C-alpha positions as CSV (number, residue, x, y, z in Angstrom):
1,X,120.8,52.7,125.2
2,X,117.2,53.8,125.7
3,X,114.4,52.6,123.4
4,X,110.7,53.5,123.5
5,X,108.4,50.7,124.5
6,X,105.5,50.5,122.1
7,X,103.0,47.9,121.0
8,X,104.4,45.8,118.2
9,X,102.4,45.6,115.0
10,X,102.6,43.2,112.1
11,X,104.7,45.3,109.6
12,X,107.6,46.5,111.7
13,X,108.5,47.8,115.1
14,X,109.0,51.5,115.6
15,X,112.4,52.9,115.9
16,X,114.2,53.9,119.1
17,X,113.8,57.4,120.4
18,X,117.4,57.5,121.4
19,X,120.5,55.5,120.5
20,X,123.8,55.9,122.3
21,X,122.9,59.3,123.6
22,X,121.9,60.8,120.3
23,X,118.4,62.0,119.5
24,X,117.2,60.0,116.5
25,X,113.5,60.2,115.7
26,X,110.7,62.2,117.2
27,X,107.0,61.4,116.9
28,X,104.2,63.9,116.6
29,X,100.9,63.7,118.6
30,X,99.2,61.7,115.8
31,X,101.9,59.0,115.7
32,X,103.5,60.3,112.6
33,X,107.3,60.4,112.2
34,X,108.3,64.1,112.1
35,X,111.7,63.2,110.6
36,X,110.4,60.6,108.2
37,X,111.3,62.7,105.1
38,X,114.9,62.9,106.1
39,X,117.5,60.3,105.0
40,X,118.3,58.1,107.9
41,X,121.9,56.8,108.1
42,X,122.9,54.1,110.7
43,X,126.5,54.8,111.8
44,X,128.2,51.8,113.4
45,X,131.3,53.2,115.0
46,X,132.9,52.9,118.4
47,X,135.4,55.8,118.4
48,X,133.8,58.8,120.1
49,X,135.8,61.4,118.1
50,X,134.9,59.8,114.7
51,X,131.3,59.3,115.9
52,X,131.0,63.1,116.7
53,X,132.6,64.1,113.4
54,X,130.3,61.9,111.4
55,X,127.2,63.0,113.3
56,X,128.0,66.6,112.7
57,X,128.7,66.0,109.0
58,X,125.5,64.0,108.4
59,X,123.4,66.6,110.2
60,X,125.0,69.4,108.2
61,X,124.1,67.6,105.0
62,X,120.5,67.4,106.2
63,X,120.5,63.7,107.1
64,X,119.4,61.9,110.2
65,X,122.2,60.0,112.0
66,X,121.4,56.9,114.0
67,X,124.4,55.8,116.2
68,X,125.4,52.4,117.3
69,X,128.7,51.6,119.0
70,X,128.7,47.8,118.5
71,X,127.5,45.3,116.1
72,X,124.9,44.0,118.6
73,X,123.6,47.6,119.0
74,X,123.4,48.1,115.3
75,X,121.4,44.8,114.8
76,X,119.1,45.9,117.6
77,X,118.4,49.2,115.7
78,X,117.8,47.3,112.5
79,X,115.1,45.2,114.2
80,X,113.2,48.4,114.9
81,X,113.8,50.6,111.9
82,X,115.1,50.5,108.3
83,X,117.8,53.1,107.6
84,X,118.4,54.4,104.1
85,X,122.2,53.6,104.3
86,X,124.7,52.2,106.8
87,X,128.2,53.6,107.5
88,X,130.1,50.6,109.0
89,X,133.5,50.5,110.8
90,X,135.6,47.4,110.4
91,X,137.1,47.1,113.9
92,X,134.2,46.9,116.3
93,X,134.5,45.7,119.9
94,X,132.1,42.7,119.7
95,X,132.3,41.6,116.1
96,X,134.1,42.7,113.0
97,X,132.3,45.0,110.5
98,X,133.1,42.4,107.8
99,X,131.2,39.7,109.8
100,X,128.3,42.1,110.4
101,X,128.2,42.9,106.7
102,X,128.2,39.2,105.8
103,X,125.3,38.6,108.2
104,X,123.4,41.6,106.7
105,X,123.8,40.2,103.1
106,X,122.6,36.8,104.3
107,X,119.4,38.3,105.8
108,X,116.5,38.2,103.4
109,X,114.8,41.4,104.7
110,X,117.9,43.5,105.0
111,X,120.4,42.3,102.4
112,X,119.6,45.1,100.0
113,X,120.5,47.9,102.4
114,X,123.4,50.1,101.1
115,X,126.6,49.9,103.1
116,X,129.7,52.1,103.0
117,X,132.7,50.8,104.9
118,X,134.3,53.6,106.9
119,X,137.5,52.2,108.4
120,X,141.2,52.8,109.1
121,X,142.1,49.6,107.2
122,X,143.4,51.1,104.0
123,X,145.4,48.2,102.4
124,X,144.3,47.1,98.9
125,X,143.5,43.6,100.1
126,X,141.2,45.1,102.8
127,X,139.4,47.3,100.3
128,X,138.9,44.4,97.9
129,X,137.7,42.1,100.7
130,X,135.2,44.7,101.9
131,X,133.8,45.2,98.4
132,X,133.7,41.5,97.7
133,X,131.8,41.0,100.9
134,X,129.1,43.3,99.7
135,X,130.0,46.9,100.6
136,X,128.7,49.4,98.1
137,X,131.7,51.7,98.7
138,X,134.8,51.9,100.9
139,X,136.1,55.0,102.6
140,X,139.4,55.0,104.6
141,X,140.2,57.1,107.7
142,X,141.3,59.8,107.9
143,X,138.7,61.0,105.5
144,X,137.4,64.2,103.9
145,X,134.0,65.1,105.1
146,X,133.1,66.6,101.7
147,X,134.2,63.4,100.0
148,X,132.2,61.3,102.5
149,X,129.0,63.3,101.7
150,X,129.7,63.0,98.0
151,X,130.1,59.2,98.3
152,X,126.9,58.9,100.3
153,X,125.0,60.9,97.7
154,X,126.5,58.7,95.0
155,X,125.4,55.5,96.7
156,X,121.9,56.9,97.4
157,X,121.6,57.8,93.7
158,X,122.4,54.2,92.7
159,X,120.7,52.3,95.4
160,X,117.9,54.5,96.8
161,X,117.2,57.1,94.0
162,X,114.1,58.5,95.7
163,X,116.3,59.5,98.7
164,X,118.9,61.3,96.6
165,X,119.1,65.0,95.9
166,X,119.1,65.1,92.1
167,X,116.2,66.5,90.1
168,X,113.4,64.1,89.2
169,X,111.4,64.5,86.0
170,X,108.6,62.6,84.3
171,X,106.7,64.2,81.4
172,X,106.1,67.8,82.2
173,X,106.5,67.3,86.0
174,X,109.7,68.1,87.7
175,X,110.5,67.6,91.4
176,X,113.5,69.2,93.2
177,X,114.2,67.3,96.4
178,X,116.4,70.1,97.8
179,X,114.1,73.0,97.3
180,X,111.0,70.8,97.6
181,X,109.5,72.6,94.6
182,X,107.3,70.7,92.2
183,X,106.4,72.1,88.8
184,X,104.2,71.0,85.9
185,X,105.4,73.0,82.9
186,X,105.5,76.6,84.2
187,X,103.0,76.0,87.0
188,X,104.1,75.3,90.6
189,X,102.2,72.5,92.3
190,X,101.1,72.9,95.9
191,X,101.7,69.6,97.6
192,X,101.4,68.5,101.2
193,X,104.4,66.7,102.9
194,X,102.9,63.2,102.3
195,X,102.0,63.9,98.7
196,X,105.5,65.3,98.1
197,X,107.1,62.1,99.4
198,X,104.7,60.0,97.5
199,X,105.4,61.8,94.2
200,X,109.1,61.7,94.8
201,X,108.9,57.9,95.3
202,X,106.9,57.5,92.0
203,X,109.1,59.8,90.0
204,X,112.2,57.9,91.2
205,X,110.7,54.6,90.0
206,X,108.9,55.3,86.7
207,X,107.2,52.5,84.8
208,X,107.4,50.2,87.8
209,X,104.3,48.7,89.5
210,X,104.3,48.8,93.3
211,X,101.8,47.2,95.7
212,X,100.2,49.3,98.4
213,X,102.3,47.4,101.0
214,X,105.5,48.2,99.1
215,X,104.5,51.9,98.9
216,X,103.8,51.9,102.7
217,X,107.3,50.6,103.4
218,X,109.0,53.2,101.2
219,X,106.9,56.3,101.9
220,X,105.8,55.6,105.5
221,X,108.9,53.7,106.8
222,X,108.9,52.5,110.4
223,X,105.2,53.3,110.8
224,X,103.5,49.9,111.1
225,X,100.2,51.4,112.3
226,X,99.5,53.0,108.9
227,X,97.0,50.9,106.9
228,X,97.0,50.2,103.2
229,X,93.9,52.3,102.4
230,X,96.0,55.3,103.5
231,X,97.9,54.9,100.2
232,X,94.6,55.2,98.2
233,X,93.6,58.4,100.1
234,X,96.9,60.1,99.4
235,X,97.1,59.0,95.8
236,X,93.7,60.6,95.2
237,X,95.0,63.8,96.9
238,X,98.2,63.7,94.8
239,X,96.2,63.3,91.5
240,X,94.0,66.2,92.4
241,X,97.0,68.4,93.2
242,X,98.6,67.4,89.9
243,X,95.6,68.5,87.9
244,X,95.8,67.5,84.2
245,X,98.9,65.5,85.0
246,X,97.2,63.4,87.5
247,X,96.9,60.6,84.9
248,X,100.6,59.9,85.5
249,X,99.8,58.1,88.7
250,X,98.1,55.0,87.2
251,X,96.1,52.4,89.1
252,X,97.1,48.8,88.2
253,X,94.0,46.8,89.0
254,X,94.5,44.1,91.5
255,X,98.2,45.1,92.2
256,X,98.7,48.8,93.1
257,X,100.1,51.9,91.4
258,X,102.7,53.0,88.9
259,X,104.0,56.3,87.5
260,X,104.0,56.8,83.7
261,X,103.8,59.6,81.3
262,X,102.0,57.3,78.7
263,X,98.3,57.9,78.5
264,X,96.1,54.9,78.3
């Protein structure tokens, strides 16, 4: 396994450039994550055939697979990046997937990560045990790739709504994550990539207040060099692009920002 060596910053370390032979994330010349807008899924699986099938399936769905063949390798990845979801095999060479899941749920920083068990253990007791230990879903091998994609989408909608593919709407503003089109009434809004991600985050979490730090972790994941004032700059750009609807991105003094269609 090859990982990039970079200076560690206070928020998080950067992710690996390569895991188990699969390209994962590429960085542009300005230090930005070129794949940061793609859903990143950590696949913990030691069978090469299953790994290849899952990788192909995830890429075809437009997601970014990050591969780990052991529990230790998976934990190593988690220390350097935060995936949107984890696909976890039960029978791993160094530690059972169930034990890995239990450790994950005991970890304060990572306990909320969505996990789908993907395993050959299909008995009812096994499925119940996996769900009781904290799995968000349980898929048995052999599996349908279409069903796997559907189940991933369902978990993302529940657990990470800003990373799902369903339409997002607030007031007159509608955002389509698949076509990347944003409209305000009949008008199409022209947004840059960062402003699009920022608006998608806000529309996925209406009427909730987020600090600048929280917004950084969700809109600029795994980029610890980004400073909090960057949020202010892009919020201003977003409001300008939204025109009359810019009021929806409201400043909460002393805290951060929230999205609302209620005028003050």
